[in-house]
Residue, then its C-alpha position, 0 to 999 in steps of 0.5 A: x406824653x413823649x414816646x421814647x424809642x426803646x429798640x436796640x438801635x435807637x439813640x440812648x435817651x440817657x445820653x440826652x440828659x444835661x441837654x437843656x431842651x431835653x431836660x425841660x421836656x422831661x420836666x414837663x412831659x411823661x415819657x413812655x417806652x415805645x417800640x414803633x414796630x407792630x406788636x406781635x399779638x393782641x395781648x401786646x397791643x392791649x399792654x401798649x394801649x393800656x400804658x398809653x391810656x395810663x399816661x394820658x389819664x394821669 
């Protein structure tokens, strides 16, 4: 699993396409959108941890 920073000021992940190491990583790992700032509510925490659990369980 690779956490991909999706904040507005994050480096756009689509610009990494074509970079050999990134393409290899994408082929071998599941990507999960991630905002490293603290979720603002209990339901936001639950959605985040649910998404992580889904990726890890796959």
